[in-house]
C-alpha atoms as a printed R data frame, in Angstrom:
    type eleno elety resid chain resno       x        y       z
1   ATOM     1    CA   MET     A     1 284.042  -94.120 -32.559
2   ATOM     2    CA   PRO     A     2 281.787  -95.417 -29.890
3   ATOM     3    CA   ALA     A     3 277.855  -96.159 -31.778
4   ATOM     4    CA   LYS     A     4 275.345  -92.993 -32.010
5   ATOM     5    CA   SER     A     5 272.993  -94.676 -29.884
6   ATOM     6    CA   SER     A     6 275.326  -94.377 -26.816
7   ATOM     7    CA   ARG     A     7 275.162  -90.930 -26.448
8   ATOM     8    CA   SER     A     8 275.098  -91.567 -22.664
9   ATOM     9    CA   ARG     A     9 278.300  -93.497 -22.901
10  ATOM    10    CA   LEU     A    10 280.860  -90.855 -22.187
11  ATOM    11    CA   ALA     A    11 278.974  -89.013 -19.097
12  ATOM    12    CA   ARG     A    12 278.244  -92.266 -17.909
13  ATOM    13    CA   LEU     A    13 282.041  -93.218 -17.385
14  ATOM    14    CA   ILE     A    14 282.632  -89.997 -15.933
15  ATOM    15    CA   ARG     A    15 280.516  -90.857 -13.167
16  ATOM    16    CA   ARG     A    16 282.452  -94.065 -12.712
17  ATOM    17    CA   LEU     A    17 285.846  -91.699 -12.241
18  ATOM    18    CA   ARG     A    18 284.139  -89.900  -9.642
19  ATOM    19    CA   LYS     A    19 284.079  -92.785  -7.332
20  ATOM    20    CA   GLY     A    20 287.323  -92.486  -7.646
21  ATOM    21    CA   GLY     A    21 287.702  -89.258  -5.729
22  ATOM    22    CA   ALA     A    22 288.218  -85.183  -6.728
23  ATOM    23    CA   PRO     A    23 291.047  -84.588  -8.515
24  ATOM    24    CA   ILE     A    24 293.346  -81.403  -7.342
25  ATOM    25    CA   GLU     A    25 291.797  -78.407  -8.988
26  ATOM    26    CA   ALA     A    26 294.113  -75.109  -9.932
27  ATOM    27    CA   PRO     A    27 293.648  -73.086  -6.781
28  ATOM    28    CA   SER     A    28 292.238  -70.094  -8.496
29  ATOM    29    CA   ARG     A    29 289.939  -69.183 -11.916
30  ATOM    30    CA   ASP     A    30 292.203  -66.113 -12.825
31  ATOM    31    CA   PRO     A    31 293.278  -66.785 -16.238
32  ATOM    32    CA   TYR     A    32 296.537  -65.280 -15.592
33  ATOM    33    CA   HIS     A    33 296.734  -67.437 -12.636
34  ATOM    34    CA   LEU     A    34 296.188  -70.278 -14.485
35  ATOM    35    CA   LEU     A    35 298.769  -69.163 -16.989
36  ATOM    36    CA   LEU     A    36 301.444  -69.328 -13.922
37  ATOM    37    CA   TRP     A    37 299.461  -73.165 -12.905
38  ATOM    38    CA   GLU     A    38 300.577  -74.154 -16.506
39  ATOM    39    CA   GLN     A    39 303.870  -72.642 -15.982
40  ATOM    40    CA   VAL     A    40 305.309  -73.652 -12.605
41  ATOM    41    CA   ALA     A    41 305.429  -76.956 -13.447
42  ATOM    42    CA   TYR     A    42 305.880  -79.618 -16.297
43  ATOM    43    CA   LEU     A    43 305.544  -83.595 -16.287
44  ATOM    44    CA   ALA     A    44 304.699  -83.389 -12.516
45  ATOM    45    CA   THR     A    45 302.110  -84.582 -10.563
46  ATOM    46    CA   ASP     A    46 299.291  -82.174  -9.308
47  ATOM    47    CA   ALA     A    47 300.701  -82.347  -5.592
48  ATOM    48    CA   ASP     A    48 303.715  -81.424  -6.987
49  ATOM    49    CA   ARG     A    49 302.212  -78.765  -9.118
50  ATOM    50    CA   LEU     A    50 300.410  -76.903  -5.992
51  ATOM    51    CA   THR     A    51 303.496  -77.159  -4.093
52  ATOM    52    CA   ALA     A    52 305.514  -74.737  -6.637
53  ATOM    53    CA   TYR     A    53 302.361  -72.747  -7.112
54  ATOM    54    CA   ARG     A    54 301.982  -71.949  -3.184
55  ATOM    55    CA   ALA     A    55 305.485  -71.640  -3.227
56  ATOM    56    CA   LEU     A    56 305.202  -68.895  -5.586
57  ATOM    57    CA   GLU     A    57 302.339  -67.730  -4.074
58  ATOM    58    CA   GLU     A    58 304.224  -67.253  -0.614
59  ATOM    59    CA   ARG     A    59 307.878  -66.778  -1.479
60  ATOM    60    CA   VAL     A    60 307.419  -64.168  -4.542
61  ATOM    61    CA   GLY     A    61 303.464  -63.166  -5.090
62  ATOM    62    CA   LEU     A    62 301.451  -63.646  -7.808
63  ATOM    63    CA   ALA     A    63 300.589  -59.868  -8.742
64  ATOM    64    CA   PRO     A    64 302.817  -59.050 -12.179
65  ATOM    65    CA   GLU     A    65 304.940  -56.651 -10.852
66  ATOM    66    CA   ARG     A    66 306.213  -58.892  -7.586
67  ATOM    67    CA   ILE     A    67 307.131  -61.691 -10.534
68  ATOM    68    CA   LEU     A    68 308.685  -58.891 -12.505
69  ATOM    69    CA   GLN     A    69 311.147  -57.637  -9.662
70  ATOM    70    CA   ALA     A    70 311.693  -61.287  -8.246
71  ATOM    71    CA   ARG     A    71 315.478  -62.678  -8.498
72  ATOM    72    CA   ARG     A    72 315.819  -65.115 -10.889
73  ATOM    73    CA   PRO     A    73 317.593  -67.870  -8.916
74  ATOM    74    CA   VAL     A    74 314.149  -67.672  -6.664
75  ATOM    75    CA   LEU     A    75 311.825  -68.101  -9.703
76  ATOM    76    CA   GLU     A    76 314.450  -71.201 -10.990
77  ATOM    77    CA   ALA     A    77 314.212  -72.443  -7.080
78  ATOM    78    CA   ILE     A    78 310.459  -72.475  -7.254
79  ATOM    79    CA   THR     A    79 309.768  -74.082 -11.166
80  ATOM    80    CA   ARG     A    80 312.471  -76.688 -10.012
81  ATOM    81    CA   GLN     A    81 310.056  -77.810  -7.398
82  ATOM    82    CA   GLY     A    82 307.832  -78.516 -10.353
83  ATOM    83    CA   GLY     A    83 309.851  -80.611 -12.482
84  ATOM    84    CA   ALA     A    84 313.440  -80.900 -13.559
85  ATOM    85    CA   ILE     A    85 312.530  -80.319 -16.990
86  ATOM    86    CA   ALA     A    86 312.977  -76.944 -18.629
87  ATOM    87    CA   TRP     A    87 312.705  -74.655 -14.761
88  ATOM    88    CA   ARG     A    88 314.963  -72.283 -15.999
89  ATOM    89    CA   GLU     A    89 312.872  -71.948 -19.223
90  ATOM    90    CA   ARG     A    90 309.863  -72.226 -17.411
91  ATOM    91    CA   ALA     A    91 311.189  -69.419 -14.712
92  ATOM    92    CA   GLU     A    92 311.636  -67.101 -17.991
93  ATOM    93    CA   ARG     A    93 308.093  -68.086 -19.152
94  ATOM    94    CA   LEU     A    94 306.820  -66.437 -15.242
95  ATOM    95    CA   ARG     A    95 308.279  -63.543 -16.549
96  ATOM    96    CA   TRP     A    96 307.082  -62.856 -19.785
97  ATOM    97    CA   VAL     A    97 303.626  -64.156 -18.443
98  ATOM    98    CA   ALA     A    98 303.908  -61.424 -16.031
99  ATOM    99    CA   GLU     A    99 305.004  -58.656 -18.475
100 ATOM   100    CA   ARG     A   100 302.695  -59.313 -21.229
101 ATOM   101    CA   VAL     A   101 299.421  -59.383 -19.021
102 ATOM   102    CA   LEU     A   102 301.260  -56.023 -16.948
103 ATOM   103    CA   ASP     A   103 301.467  -54.511 -20.276
104 ATOM   104    CA   LYS     A   104 298.600  -55.381 -22.494
105 ATOM   105    CA   TRP     A   105 296.187  -55.753 -20.026
106 ATOM   106    CA   ASN     A   106 297.073  -53.717 -17.035
107 ATOM   107    CA   GLY     A   107 297.254  -56.473 -14.696
108 ATOM   108    CA   ASN     A   108 294.048  -57.964 -15.085
109 ATOM   109    CA   LEU     A   109 293.918  -60.484 -17.701
110 ATOM   110    CA   LYS     A   110 290.271  -61.064 -16.734
111 ATOM   111    CA   ALA     A   111 289.182  -58.543 -19.306
112 ATOM   112    CA   ALA     A   112 290.257  -61.084 -22.073
113 ATOM   113    CA   LEU     A   113 287.202  -63.793 -21.066
114 ATOM   114    CA   ARG     A   114 284.504  -60.886 -22.182
115 ATOM   115    CA   LEU     A   115 286.082  -61.378 -25.741
116 ATOM   116    CA   PRO     A   116 284.332  -63.601 -28.116
117 ATOM   117    CA   PHE     A   117 285.590  -67.014 -27.677
118 ATOM   118    CA   ASP     A   118 287.848  -66.870 -30.723
119 ATOM   119    CA   GLN     A   119 289.512  -64.123 -29.546
120 ATOM   120    CA   ALA     A   120 289.912  -65.456 -26.703
121 ATOM   121    CA   ARG     A   121 291.205  -68.266 -27.449
122 ATOM   122    CA   ARG     A   122 293.611  -66.447 -29.692
123 ATOM   123    CA   GLU     A   123 294.845  -64.436 -26.957
124 ATOM   124    CA   LEU     A   124 295.492  -67.024 -24.900
125 ATOM   125    CA   ALA     A   125 297.004  -69.318 -26.886
126 ATOM   126    CA   ARG     A   126 300.119  -66.626 -27.811
127 ATOM   127    CA   TYR     A   127 301.624  -67.241 -24.179
128 ATOM   128    CA   PRO     A   128 304.562  -69.775 -24.098
129 ATOM   129    CA   SER     A   129 303.610  -73.214 -24.115
130 ATOM   130    CA   ILE     A   130 300.054  -72.418 -24.240
131 ATOM   131    CA   GLY     A   131 298.785  -73.205 -27.789
132 ATOM   132    CA   VAL     A   132 295.469  -73.640 -28.762
133 ATOM   133    CA   ALA     A   133 294.533  -76.653 -25.987
134 ATOM   134    CA   GLY     A   134 296.154  -74.940 -23.443
135 ATOM   135    CA   ALA     A   135 293.914  -71.807 -23.902
136 ATOM   136    CA   GLU     A   136 290.775  -73.939 -24.177
137 ATOM   137    CA   ARG     A   137 291.627  -75.496 -20.973
138 ATOM   138    CA   ILE     A   138 292.222  -72.006 -19.673
139 ATOM   139    CA   LEU     A   139 288.514  -70.617 -20.741
140 ATOM   140    CA   LEU     A   140 286.975  -74.157 -19.464
141 ATOM   141    CA   LEU     A   141 288.864  -73.472 -15.907
142 ATOM   142    CA   ALA     A   142 287.661  -69.966 -15.797
143 ATOM   143    CA   GLY     A   143 284.306  -70.798 -16.236
144 ATOM   144    CA   ALA     A   144 284.334  -68.801 -19.334
145 ATOM   145    CA   TYR     A   145 283.321  -70.932 -22.327
146 ATOM   146    CA   PRO     A   146 281.773  -74.587 -22.124
147 ATOM   147    CA   VAL     A   147 284.450  -75.713 -24.415
148 ATOM   148    CA   LEU     A   148 285.964  -79.606 -23.753
149 ATOM   149    CA   GLY     A   149 289.723  -78.349 -23.457
150 ATOM   150    CA   LEU     A   150 292.161  -81.047 -23.053
151 ATOM   151    CA   ASP     A   151 295.619  -82.511 -22.053
152 ATOM   152    CA   SER     A   152 297.759  -85.486 -23.270
153 ATOM   153    CA   ASN     A   153 296.395  -87.375 -20.531
154 ATOM   154    CA   ALA     A   154 292.959  -86.832 -21.095
155 ATOM   155    CA   LEU     A   155 293.348  -87.063 -24.462
156 ATOM   156    CA   ARG     A   156 294.985  -90.381 -24.031
157 ATOM   157    CA   VAL     A   157 291.803  -91.495 -22.130
158 ATOM   158    CA   LEU     A   158 289.581  -90.655 -24.804
159 ATOM   159    CA   GLN     A   159 291.320  -92.115 -27.516
160 ATOM   160    CA   ARG     A   160 292.007  -95.687 -25.675
161 ATOM   161    CA   LEU     A   161 287.707  -95.499 -24.990
162 ATOM   162    CA   GLY     A   162 287.171  -95.204 -28.437
163 ATOM   163    CA   TYR     A   163 286.930  -91.686 -28.527
164 ATOM   164    CA   GLY     A   164 288.406  -89.785 -31.933
165 ATOM   165    CA   ARG     A   165 290.147  -91.173 -34.956
166 ATOM   166    CA   PRO     A   166 294.238  -91.912 -35.277
167 ATOM   167    CA   LEU     A   167 295.021  -88.878 -37.518
168 ATOM   168    CA   LYS     A   168 298.601  -88.113 -38.141
169 ATOM   169    CA   THR     A   169 298.861  -84.694 -36.236
170 ATOM   170    CA   TRP     A   170 298.033  -84.117 -32.213
171 ATOM   171    CA   ASP     A   171 296.429  -81.401 -32.813
172 ATOM   172    CA   ALA     A   172 293.793  -83.229 -35.198
173 ATOM   173    CA   GLN     A   173 293.651  -86.160 -32.860
174 ATOM   174    CA   TYR     A   174 292.578  -83.613 -30.243
175 ATOM   175    CA   ARG     A   175 290.528  -81.992 -32.617
176 ATOM   176    CA   SER     A   176 288.690  -85.150 -33.158
177 ATOM   177    CA   ALA     A   177 288.272  -86.698 -29.839
178 ATOM   178    CA   GLN     A   178 287.389  -83.997 -28.480
179 ATOM   179    CA   GLU     A   179 284.405  -83.291 -30.276
180 ATOM   180    CA   ALA     A   180 283.356  -86.937 -30.093
181 ATOM   181    CA   ALA     A   181 283.371  -86.623 -26.492
182 ATOM   182    CA   SER     A   182 281.452  -83.158 -26.826
183 ATOM   183    CA   ALA     A   183 278.524  -84.680 -28.601
184 ATOM   184    CA   GLU     A   184 278.389  -87.042 -25.140
185 ATOM   185    CA   LEU     A   185 278.406  -84.552 -22.622
186 ATOM   186    CA   PRO     A   186 276.331  -81.521 -21.377
187 ATOM   187    CA   ARG     A   187 277.140  -78.341 -23.006
188 ATOM   188    CA   THR     A   188 277.859  -76.803 -19.668
189 ATOM   189    CA   VAL     A   189 281.252  -75.642 -18.026
190 ATOM   190    CA   ALA     A   190 280.581  -77.485 -14.982
191 ATOM   191    CA   ALA     A   191 279.797  -80.821 -16.791
192 ATOM   192    CA   ARG     A   192 282.731  -80.278 -19.238
193 ATOM   193    CA   LYS     A   193 285.203  -79.081 -16.595
194 ATOM   194    CA   ALA     A   194 284.824  -81.997 -14.072
195 ATOM   195    CA   ALA     A   195 284.900  -84.189 -17.159
196 ATOM   196    CA   TYR     A   196 288.295  -82.691 -18.336
197 ATOM   197    CA   LEU     A   197 289.806  -82.971 -14.363
198 ATOM   198    CA   LEU     A   198 288.832  -86.483 -14.099
199 ATOM   199    CA   LEU     A   199 289.719  -87.791 -17.612
200 ATOM   200    CA   ARG     A   200 293.205  -85.946 -16.619
201 ATOM   201    CA   HIS     A   201 293.280  -87.625 -13.492
202 ATOM   202    CA   HIS     A   202 292.643  -90.741 -14.512
203 ATOM   203    CA   GLY     A   203 295.293  -90.939 -17.510
204 ATOM   204    CA   GLN     A   204 297.860  -89.474 -14.335
205 ATOM   205    CA   THR     A   205 297.705  -92.739 -12.319
206 ATOM   206    CA   LEU     A   206 295.745  -95.502 -14.240
207 ATOM   207    CA   CYS     A   207 295.437  -95.127 -18.075
208 ATOM   208    CA   ARG     A   208 298.978  -93.981 -17.925
209 ATOM   209    CA   ARG     A   209 301.019  -93.809 -21.397
210 ATOM   210    CA   ASN     A   210 303.302  -96.550 -20.319
211 ATOM   211    CA   VAL     A   211 302.063  -99.671 -18.605
212 ATOM   212    CA   PRO     A   212 298.672  -98.586 -17.708
213 ATOM   213    CA   ARG     A   213 297.176 -100.192 -14.840
214 ATOM   214    CA   CYS     A   214 294.235 -101.835 -16.628
215 ATOM   215    CA   GLY     A   215 293.419 -103.982 -13.750
216 ATOM   216    CA   GLU     A   216 292.868 -101.637 -11.351
217 ATOM   217    CA   CYS     A   217 290.807  -99.312 -14.482
218 ATOM   218    CA   PRO     A   218 286.978  -98.706 -13.210
219 ATOM   219    CA   LEU     A   219 286.189  -98.618 -17.012
220 ATOM   220    CA   VAL     A   220 287.869 -101.764 -18.010
221 ATOM   221    CA   SER     A   221 284.725 -103.772 -18.756
222 ATOM   222    CA   ASP     A   222 283.644 -100.733 -21.626
223 ATOM   223    CA   CYS     A   223 287.336 -100.103 -22.627
224 ATOM   224    CA   PRO     A   224 288.362 -101.441 -25.942
225 ATOM   225    CA   THR     A   225 292.210 -101.464 -25.247
226 ATOM   226    CA   GLY     A   226 291.433 -102.101 -21.529
227 ATOM   227    CA   ILE     A   227 289.351 -105.666 -22.490
228 ATOM   228    CA   ASP     A   228 292.009 -106.392 -24.978
229 ATOM   229    CA   THR     A   229 294.494 -106.271 -22.116
230 ATOM   230    CA   ILE     A   230 293.323 -108.081 -20.165
231 ATOM   231    CA   GLY     A   231 292.386 -110.792 -22.441
232 ATOM   232    CA   LEU     A   232 296.749 -110.799 -23.103
233 ATOM   233    CA   GLY     A   233 297.292 -111.391 -19.684
234 ATOM   234    CA   GLY     A   234 297.607 -108.016 -18.212
235 ATOM   235    CA   ARG     A   235 299.753 -106.864 -21.094
236 ATOM   236    CA   ARG     A   236 300.257 -103.353 -21.925
237 ATOM   237    CA   ALA     A   237 296.595 -102.037 -23.658
238 ATOM   238    CA   ARG     A   238 298.106 -101.309 -27.623
239 ATOM   239    CA   GLY     A   239 296.134  -98.303 -27.194
240 ATOM   240    CA   PRO     A   240 297.337  -94.666 -28.447
241 ATOM   241    CA   ASP     A   241 299.686  -93.098 -26.923
């Protein structure tokens, strides 16, 4: 855990990451569109995710009715653009998302953002492969609640920087790192959204799961695992994966 006296440490590190340029953001704050954004790609770069999302928008349309009417091969071709893993399953999930949003919310999932936080999170977590962490990311990116939602990339960066404890389950590690990091960030959507996007981008590009590029990292002088790596002659950082 970072020292308690370093309450501004994470905010300072986030400012360093800003100098590396702005990461790609989802092109919509609509929670339904953010669900499509999550499903259209998997383990893909943000550029490839955006390409697949734009293909869905242009070839099919984003409205639930359009997705439900689309031919399955068309949806599968689009999700294949978003990565080779589970592309058939992700095409089916697009239909599942569209059907639930149409049936339960009359096509307007924005209404769910008016629910109390726990209820809104519970509703979003019901969608395929979203879960609690995904629901919190959507609530953050939609601008609804200042919850520091994280993905595996952002979580890995925080853990290597010393936030959270090495607990047994991913969910426990997620909550531990989230709580530690949230204590050092302003409680605003803007601050926490920027932190999430920058940490995620850093995890995708430099602080990667395998062979992190610590020699190029702007945070290395303030990163326990990065300092270890440099001291070991550039070998892989022995941090949480």
